[in-house]
C-alpha positions as CSV (number, residue, x, y, z in Angstrom):
1,X,-6.0,29.9,183.8
2,X,-5.2,26.6,185.0
3,X,-3.5,25.4,187.6
4,X,0.0,24.0,185.8
5,X,0.1,27.6,183.6
6,X,0.2,29.4,187.3
7,X,3.3,26.7,188.5
8,X,4.8,27.6,185.4
9,X,4.3,31.5,185.4
10,X,5.3,32.2,188.7
11,X,8.1,29.9,187.8
12,X,9.2,31.9,185.7
13,X,8.7,35.0,188.3
14,X,11.3,32.9,190.8
15,X,13.9,32.4,188.2
16,X,14.0,36.6,187.4
17,X,13.6,37.3,191.1
18,X,16.7,35.2,191.5
19,X,19.0,35.9,188.1
20,X,18.6,40.0,189.5
21,X,20.0,39.1,192.8
22,X,22.7,37.6,191.1
23,X,24.0,40.5,189.4
24,X,22.8,43.0,191.8
25,X,25.2,40.2,194.5
26,X,27.9,39.9,191.5
27,X,28.0,44.3,191.0
28,X,28.2,45.2,194.5
29,X,30.7,42.7,194.9
30,X,33.2,44.2,192.0
31,X,32.1,48.1,193.1
32,X,32.7,47.6,197.1
33,X,36.2,47.0,197.3
34,X,36.6,50.0,194.4
35,X,34.6,51.7,197.0
36,X,36.2,51.2,199.5
37,X,39.6,51.8,198.7
38,X,38.8,54.8,197.3
39,X,37.6,56.2,201.0
40,X,40.1,55.0,202.4
41,X,42.2,56.9,199.5
42,X,40.2,59.2,200.7
43,X,40.3,60.0,204.2
44,X,44.1,60.1,204.4
45,X,44.2,62.1,202.4
46,X,42.3,64.4,204.2
47,X,43.0,63.8,207.9
48,X,46.1,66.1,207.7
49,X,43.7,69.2,207.0
50,X,40.6,67.9,209.2
51,X,40.5,64.8,211.2
52,X,37.3,65.0,212.0
53,X,36.3,63.3,209.0
54,X,37.0,60.5,210.4
55,X,34.0,60.2,213.1
56,X,31.2,61.0,209.8
């Protein structure tokens, strides 16, 4: 295996890792606001019955 071939494979590997990271980040950014709002709504609903749920 020559040096040039090795460089190509590492570059391709870096590229796949970067794309995976970007996809993961975008999914995270899309999902996170919904999760936090759901949490707030849940807290608001359960707060009257169990105030300690806020500290869990």
